[in-house]
The first five atom37 places (N, CA, C, CB, O) and aatype in JSON, in Angstrom:
{
  "aatype": [12, 9, 0, 10, 5, 0, 10, 15, 19, 0, 7, 7, 8, 15, 7, 19, 19, 8, 1, 1, 16, 7, 14, 6, 19, 15, 3, 10, 0, 10, 13, 19, 19, 0, 7, 10, 7, 19, 17, 10, 19, 1, 1, 0, 12, 1, 1, 1, 10, 16, 11, 11, 3],
  "atom_mask": [
    [1, 1, 1, 1, 1],
    [1, 1, 1, 1, 1],
    [1, 1, 1, 1, 1],
    [1, 1, 1, 1, 1],
    [1, 1, 1, 1, 1],
    [1, 1, 1, 1, 1],
    [1, 1, 1, 1, 1],
    [1, 1, 1, 1, 1],
    [1, 1, 1, 1, 1],
    [1, 1, 1, 1, 1],
    [1, 1, 1, 0, 1],
    [1, 1, 1, 0, 1],
    [1, 1, 1, 1, 1],
    [1, 1, 1, 1, 1],
    [1, 1, 1, 0, 1],
    [1, 1, 1, 1, 1],
    [1, 1, 1, 1, 1],
    [1, 1, 1, 1, 1],
    [1, 1, 1, 1, 1],
    [1, 1, 1, 1, 1],
    [1, 1, 1, 1, 1],
    [1, 1, 1, 0, 1],
    [1, 1, 1, 1, 1],
    [1, 1, 1, 1, 1],
    [1, 1, 1, 1, 1],
    [1, 1, 1, 1, 1],
    [1, 1, 1, 1, 1],
    [1, 1, 1, 1, 1],
    [1, 1, 1, 1, 1],
    [1, 1, 1, 1, 1],
    [1, 1, 1, 1, 1],
    [1, 1, 1, 1, 1],
    [1, 1, 1, 1, 1],
    [1, 1, 1, 1, 1],
    [1, 1, 1, 0, 1],
    [1, 1, 1, 1, 1],
    [1, 1, 1, 0, 1],
    [1, 1, 1, 1, 1],
    [1, 1, 1, 1, 1],
    [1, 1, 1, 1, 1],
    [1, 1, 1, 1, 1],
    [1, 1, 1, 1, 1],
    [1, 1, 1, 1, 1],
    [1, 1, 1, 1, 1],
    [1, 1, 1, 1, 1],
    [1, 1, 1, 1, 1],
    [1, 1, 1, 1, 1],
    [1, 1, 1, 1, 1],
    [1, 1, 1, 1, 1],
    [1, 1, 1, 1, 1],
    [1, 1, 1, 1, 1],
    [1, 1, 1, 1, 1],
    [1, 1, 1, 1, 1]
  ],
  "atom_positions": [
    [[79.6, 64.01, 26.27], [79.62, 64.22, 24.8], [80.82, 63.46, 24.22], [79.7, 65.78, 24.44], [80.71, 62.88, 23.13]],
    [[81.94, 63.45, 24.9], [83.13, 62.75, 24.38], [82.87, 61.26, 24.29], [84.37, 63.01, 25.27], [83.32, 60.6, 23.36]],
    [[82.13, 60.71, 25.28], [81.83, 59.31, 25.29], [80.95, 58.94, 24.09], [81.14, 58.94, 26.59], [81.11, 57.86, 23.51]],
    [[80.05, 59.83, 23.73], [79.14, 59.55, 22.6], [79.99, 59.53, 21.3], [77.98, 60.64, 22.52], [79.77, 58.69, 20.44]],
    [[80.92, 60.43, 21.17], [81.78, 60.47, 19.98], [82.64, 59.21, 19.93], [82.67, 61.74, 19.97], [82.8, 58.64, 18.86]],
    [[83.17, 58.77, 21.02], [84.0, 57.56, 21.07], [83.17, 56.36, 20.7], [84.61, 57.37, 22.46], [83.65, 55.5, 19.96]],
    [[81.95, 56.26, 21.18], [81.1, 55.12, 20.8], [80.72, 55.1, 19.29], [79.83, 55.15, 21.63], [80.59, 54.05, 18.67]],
    [[80.55, 56.3, 18.76], [80.14, 56.31, 17.35], [81.34, 55.92, 16.44], [79.57, 57.73, 16.95], [81.14, 55.32, 15.38]],
    [[82.55, 56.25, 16.86], [83.73, 55.88, 16.09], [84.01, 54.4, 16.25], [84.94, 56.7, 16.51], [84.42, 53.74, 15.29]],
    [[83.81, 53.86, 17.44], [84.08, 52.45, 17.69], [83.12, 51.53, 16.9], [83.97, 52.17, 19.19], [83.5, 50.43, 16.5]],
    [[81.9, 51.97, 16.68], [80.92, 51.1, 16.02], [80.83, 51.4, 14.54], [0.0, 0.0, 0.0], [79.93, 50.91, 13.87]],
    [[81.72, 52.19, 14.01], [81.64, 52.6, 12.61], [82.18, 51.58, 11.61], [0.0, 0.0, 0.0], [82.41, 50.42, 11.97]],
    [[82.38, 51.98, 10.44], [82.87, 51.11, 9.35], [84.31, 50.81, 9.56], [82.67, 51.77, 7.98], [85.07, 51.64, 10.05]],
    [[84.71, 49.59, 9.2], [86.09, 49.12, 9.37], [87.03, 49.74, 8.34], [86.15, 47.58, 9.27], [88.24, 49.77, 8.54]],
    [[86.47, 50.23, 7.24], [87.34, 50.83, 6.21], [87.6, 49.87, 5.05], [0.0, 0.0, 0.0], [88.12, 50.28, 4.02]],
    [[87.25, 48.6, 5.22], [87.49, 47.61, 4.2], [86.22, 47.55, 3.3], [87.82, 46.19, 4.84], [85.11, 47.36, 3.8]],
    [[86.39, 47.72, 2.02], [85.3, 47.7, 1.08], [85.22, 46.25, 0.5], [85.5, 48.81, -0.07], [86.19, 45.68, 0.01]],
    [[83.97, 45.72, 0.6], [83.76, 44.36, 0.09], [82.9, 44.47, -1.23], [83.02, 43.43, 1.21], [82.05, 45.36, -1.37]],
    [[83.16, 43.57, -2.14], [82.41, 43.55, -3.37], [80.99, 42.99, -3.11], [83.16, 42.69, -4.45], [80.81, 41.99, -2.4]],
    [[80.02, 43.66, -3.68], [78.62, 43.17, -3.54], [78.33, 42.11, -4.53], [77.6, 44.3, -3.7], [78.58, 42.27, -5.72]],
    [[77.8, 41.0, -4.02], [77.43, 39.93, -4.93], [75.93, 39.74, -4.94], [78.13, 38.64, -4.55], [75.44, 38.95, -5.75]],
    [[75.2, 40.4, -4.1], [73.78, 40.25, -4.06], [73.21, 40.93, -2.82], [0.0, 0.0, 0.0], [73.97, 41.57, -2.08]],
    [[71.94, 40.83, -2.57], [71.42, 41.48, -1.42], [71.9, 40.87, -0.12], [69.94, 41.47, -1.47], [72.08, 39.65, -0.03]],
    [[72.12, 41.69, 0.88], [72.57, 41.2, 2.19], [71.34, 40.65, 2.94], [73.29, 42.34, 3.02], [70.2, 40.88, 2.55]],
    [[71.61, 39.95, 4.01], [70.57, 39.4, 4.85], [69.74, 40.51, 5.44], [71.16, 38.54, 5.96], [68.51, 40.4, 5.54]],
    [[70.36, 41.57, 5.83], [69.61, 42.72, 6.43], [68.68, 43.34, 5.4], [70.59, 43.81, 6.96], [67.6, 43.82, 5.76]],
    [[69.06, 43.33, 4.11], [68.14, 43.88, 3.08], [66.9, 42.98, 2.96], [68.86, 43.99, 1.69], [65.77, 43.48, 2.88]],
    [[67.11, 41.7, 2.96], [65.99, 40.77, 2.9], [65.09, 40.88, 4.14], [66.51, 39.33, 2.75], [63.86, 40.85, 4.03]],
    [[65.69, 41.02, 5.29], [64.94, 41.13, 6.53], [64.1, 42.41, 6.54], [65.89, 41.1, 7.72], [62.95, 42.41, 6.98]],
    [[64.7, 43.5, 6.06], [63.94, 44.76, 5.97], [62.76, 44.64, 4.99], [64.86, 45.91, 5.53], [61.68, 45.17, 5.25]],
    [[62.96, 43.96, 3.9], [61.87, 43.78, 2.93], [60.73, 42.95, 3.56], [62.4, 43.08, 1.64], [59.55, 43.28, 3.38]],
    [[61.08, 41.9, 4.27], [60.08, 41.05, 4.93], [59.34, 41.84, 5.98], [60.73, 39.81, 5.56], [58.11, 41.77, 6.04]],
    [[60.04, 42.6, 6.82], [59.37, 43.34, 7.86], [58.47, 44.45, 7.26], [60.41, 43.93, 8.82], [57.38, 44.69, 7.76]],
    [[58.92, 45.09, 6.22], [58.09, 46.12, 5.57], [56.87, 45.49, 4.95], [58.9, 46.9, 4.49], [55.78, 46.06, 5.06]],
    [[56.97, 44.35, 4.32], [55.83, 43.65, 3.81], [54.84, 43.23, 4.86], [0.0, 0.0, 0.0], [53.63, 43.34, 4.67]],
    [[55.35, 42.75, 6.01], [54.5, 42.39, 7.1], [53.77, 43.58, 7.67], [55.3, 41.74, 8.16], [52.6, 43.48, 8.03]],
    [[54.45, 44.72, 7.74], [53.8, 45.95, 8.23], [52.67, 46.4, 7.29], [0.0, 0.0, 0.0], [51.59, 46.77, 7.76]],
    [[52.91, 46.36, 6.03], [51.91, 46.77, 5.07], [50.69, 45.83, 5.14], [52.5, 46.79, 3.64], [49.55, 46.28, 5.08]],
    [[50.95, 44.53, 5.27], [49.87, 43.55, 5.37], [49.04, 43.78, 6.63], [50.44, 42.11, 5.37], [47.81, 43.71, 6.59]],
    [[49.71, 44.05, 7.76], [48.97, 44.27, 9.02], [48.11, 45.52, 8.94], [49.95, 44.39, 10.21], [46.97, 45.52, 9.39]],
    [[48.68, 46.58, 8.36], [47.92, 47.84, 8.25], [46.73, 47.69, 7.35], [48.81, 48.96, 7.74], [45.65, 48.2, 7.66]],
    [[46.9, 47.01, 6.25], [45.8, 46.8, 5.32], [44.68, 45.95, 5.96], [46.31, 46.12, 4.05], [43.49, 46.21, 5.78]],
    [[45.13, 44.93, 6.71], [44.14, 44.07, 7.37], [43.36, 44.87, 8.42], [44.83, 42.85, 8.03], [42.14, 44.72, 8.52]],
    [[44.05, 45.72, 9.22], [43.39, 46.53, 10.19], [42.4, 47.52, 9.55], [44.41, 47.27, 11.0], [41.3, 47.73, 10.06]],
    [[42.82, 48.12, 8.41], [41.95, 49.09, 7.76], [40.72, 48.38, 7.21], [42.7, 49.82, 6.63], [39.61, 48.91, 7.31]],
    [[40.89, 47.17, 6.62], [39.74, 46.47, 6.15], [38.8, 46.12, 7.23], [40.12, 45.27, 5.45], [37.59, 46.26, 7.06]],
    [[39.32, 45.64, 8.39], [38.45, 45.33, 9.52], [37.71, 46.55, 10.06], [39.25, 44.72, 10.63], [36.55, 46.47, 10.47]],
    [[38.43, 47.71, 10.03], [37.85, 48.93, 10.58], [36.72, 49.39, 9.66], [38.93, 50.04, 10.75], [35.7, 49.87, 10.15]],
    [[36.88, 49.26, 8.36], [35.89, 49.77, 7.42], [34.66, 48.82, 7.34], [36.54, 49.94, 6.01], [33.55, 49.28, 7.06]],
    [[34.86, 47.54, 7.59], [33.75, 46.57, 7.53], [33.04, 46.38, 8.84], [34.26, 45.25, 7.06], [32.03, 45.68, 8.9]],
    [[33.57, 47.0, 9.89], [32.91, 46.82, 11.23], [31.59, 47.54, 11.22], [33.82, 47.37, 12.4], [31.51, 48.71, 10.86]],
    [[30.53, 46.81, 11.64], [29.19, 47.41, 11.7], [28.85, 47.65, 13.16], [28.11, 46.5, 11.02], [28.95, 46.76, 14.0]],
    [[28.44, 48.89, 13.45], [28.08, 49.25, 14.83], [26.65, 49.05, 15.12], [28.42, 50.65, 15.11], [26.21, 49.31, 16.24]]
  ]
}
């Protein structure tokens, strides 16, 4: 349990606050991945509903 606490502190915030000038790369990547996920699910649902047995 102590090792887990030490790891969480070591990987935390450095304490330095930076001014935001725009979206970060991680924000853009999350948007792209979410859009891709929505597109894949919609495509799968369309194929499932149009499949004729």
